[in-house]
N, C-alpha and C positions, 0 to 999 in steps of 0.2 A: 392434607392432600397434595397440596403443591410441595412441601418439604418431603414428603414420601416419595413422590415421583422423582424430584431431583436426586434423592439418595439412591434410588434405583438406578437412575441414569449414570451416576458415578460408579455404583458397583459394576455394572456391566460395561463400563468404558464408553458408553454412548456420548457421554459429555466430553471426553477426551477427543473423540473423533469429531465432533461438532466443532471444538475449541480450535483444531488444527485447520478445519476448513474456513472458519470465520477469522481466524488470526492471520492467514496467509496474505490476503490483499492489504491488510493494515502493515504487516512486517515488510513486504516488498516495497510498498510505497514510501514507507518511513525510512528504508534504507537509501532510497533515492533521494528524499528529502535530507537525509543526513549528509550524504556527500556534498550535495549543493550547499548546505548550511556551512559545513566546514571550509568550503571554498569561497565563503563570503558572498554567495549568490542564492539567498534563500528562496525557494521556490514554492510560492503560494499556490500555484496553479496545479497541485497534483490532482485535485478533484476533476478538473476539466481534462487533464491528460488522460486520466483513467477512462472517463466517459468516451472520449475520442478513440482510445485504443480498444475499448470494449466493442463499440460499434464496428470499427474496421476489421476487428478480429472475427467477429461472427459473420460479417459480410463476406469477408475473403475466405473464411473457412467454408462456409456454405457453398460458395461459388466454385471453389476449387476442389471441395471434397477432401481436404486435407487439413487436420487441425494445426500442423506445424506451419503451414503457409499462413493460417489465420493468425497465429501468435506473432509470427515475424512481421506480418503487416501491421498488427497493432502496435508492436514495439516501434517499428519505423515510423509510423504516423506520430507517436508521442514524442519520439526524438526529434522529428522534423519540427514539430510545434515548440519544443524546448529550444531548438536553434533559432527559430523566428523570435521567440521571446528573448533569447540572448542578444539577438541583433538589435531589437528595440531598446533593451535595457543597458547594454554594454557599448553599442556603437552610437545609438541615438540618444542615450543618456535619460530615457524614460524611467521613472521610479520602478524598480523591479517589483514592488508590492502591487503597484498599479497594473503592471503587465501581467502579474500572476492572477489578479482577480479578473482581468479581461479574458484570460485564457478559461477560467472557470465559467464565466458567463457564455463565452463562445462555444465551449464544449457542451453545456447544456442545451443551447439553442440550436446549434449547428446539427447536432446528432438528430433532433426531433425533425428538422427541416429534411435532412437526408432520408430518414426513415419514411417521411411522408411522401417524397418526392419519388424514391426509388421503389419502395415497397407499398406504398398506399396506407401505411399504418401510422397511428398517432401516438398510441400508448405503449405498445410492445411489438416487437417482430419475433416470431418463432418459426425458424425455418424448419421444414419437414425433416431432412436428413442431414442435419449440420453434425459434423464430427465433433467429439468431445476430447479434451486432453485426457490422455489415458490414466488408468489407475495403475499403481505399481504394486504387484503381488509378489512377494518373496517366497520362493519354493521352501518347503519344509517349515519355514518360520510360521506361515499363515495358518498352519494347522495346530499350533500350540496355543492353548487356551487363552493366557494373558498376553504372551509376547506377540501373538498373531494380531490381536487388535491393537497393540501398541505400535507395531512396526509395519504391519502389511496392510495392504487394502486402502492406501491414502493416494490421493491424487498426485500425479507427477509434479505439480507446481508447488505443493507442500514441500517436498524435498528440495526443490530448487530454491524455495525461499529459505529453508534451514542452511542449505550450503551456501547461500548468498551472505549469510552472516560471517561465515568463515572467510569468504571471498573479500568482504569488505574490510575485515580484521587485517587481512594480509595486504590488500591494496593501499590502505590508510596508514599503516603502521611499519610495513616492511618493504616498501619500494621507494625509489626515489620520487616517483610521481606523487606519492602520499605525502612525503615531506615538502614537496612544492606546494601540493594543495593545502596543507595546513599553514605553510608560510603565508601564501597569498590570502588566506582567510584571516590570519592573525594581523599581518602588517604588509599589505599589497605594496606600499612605496618602498618599504625595505626590501622586499622580494624582488621588486623591479630594479633595484640598485645592485642587486646581486646577479642580474642577468636572467631571472626566471621569467619566462613569457607570461604575464600576469593574465592578460586577455584571453589567451589560449587555454590556460587552465581554467578560468572562469567558465569559458565555453564548454570545455570538456566536462565540468562539474555538473552544469545544466543538461548535458546529453546523457551523463549517467543517471541523473534523476528521471529524465525522460525514459530511459531504458527500463528502469526499475518499475516506474509508473505504468508503463506499457505492458509489462508482465502482469502486474496486478489486474489491470483492466481486462486483458485477455483472459485471465483466470476467472474473472467475475462472469463473463458471458460465455465462455468455451469450457470452463471447468466446474465452477460453483453451480451454474445453471447452464442452460443451453439455448439461451435466448437473449435479446436485448431488450430492456425495460427502460423507459424515460427516468433519467436521473437515478439509475440503479446503484449508483455508488452510495447514496444515502449518507453522505457526510464522512465516508471512509478517508478521503484525502485529508479532511481537517483533524480527524483522529490521528492521522499519520504524523501531522505536524505536531500535535501534542505529544506524541510518543517520542519524537526527536528531543523535545525539551525535557521530557520526563527521564528519558535515557542518557542524559548528561553528555550528549553528543557523542556516543560510543555505541558500536554495533551490538555488544553484548547487552548494554542497557537498553538499546532499542528492541532487542529480543524479549527482554524481561518486560518492558512496557507494552509490547504488542501482545504478550501473554495476558497481561492483566485486563487490557481492553477487549481482547478476544474472549476472555472468560465471561466478562459482563455481557457481551453481546451473545455468547453461546447460552448462557442462563436465560437470557431474555427470549431467545428463540425456543428453547425448550419449555419455558413456561407458558408461551403463547400456544403451544401445541397441545396443552392440557386441556381435555374437554370439560366444559362447566367449571372453569376456573374462576374462583371468587376475586381473583386480582384483575382489575380492569386493564385491558390491552394497552390503553394509552399510558398507563403507568409503566407497564413493562417496556414499552418502546423507549422511554426515557432513561432507563437504567444506564445505557453505555455513556450517555452524554453527562449523567451526575456523576458517574466514575471519572469522566474525563475532567470535570470541574474540580473534584475532591483531589485528583492527582496533580493538577496544576497548582492548587492551594497549597498541597504539601511540598511541591517543588519549590515554590515562593518562599515558604517558611524556612525550608532547609537552606536555601541560597542566603536568605537574610541573616540566618544564624551563622553562617560561614563567613559572611562579610563583617558581622559583628565581632566574631572572633579574630579576624585579621586585624582589625583596627585597634583591638586591645592588645 
């Protein structure tokens, strides 16, 4: 029954639509993590940044009645926290891993505190008329049987995420900034000797990661759902960090990794909706994380094989 339902979902492209929705926050946050990682300032705080952005986005969006204001507010909050994290790690020399975990703990606790104090809620906040990020419908194409489901009817943020892959490819590999970013990440002392402003580049890398994590968080509350739920990221930020490693620090690789993890999450989501499913829901929920572990093991084996080849 489970396999028959999955096959039907594949045939009518429902699985593809769910995949795009689930993949989008992973891809956006992973692109942010990629830029900061390339710049030598790995951002472990993606989870916390997404939570803070998700809350700020739904709060500002419902207050203003404008989804765009909500998204901008979420991105601005995530970038502000990233800048503060940069101040502690780059200026005060606090270990950036510790700073990132502090952001995760802060994001989880502070959003619940604000939800309780502002709205009197502790588990979730569902505004009555909060505007949602719009769905993009392409005229003429949406009426075509297969192409319509493939290309039309997806949330605007899905297209933003896919276009962001091209943007990151251009930014990292086709601009002077990208050259400086890679130089700072690989050899900061050498980059400094060449006159490259190392600290400024590292700050900017963290700001980029905050911007993309902010988009991911805004999508979770204003696009994927229309509410804020306590710890609604559910480990997406950590999945994004795994995607950065699996994608070999390359935007196209990050896209492929996001598709893999998104597919695992989409399958889990669909199986959970099957009535009277013989598969326990707890087993289904663990699928994305099992895929994460297997992917990281595969990455480690591939890396060790390459290192052994280089030594010989």
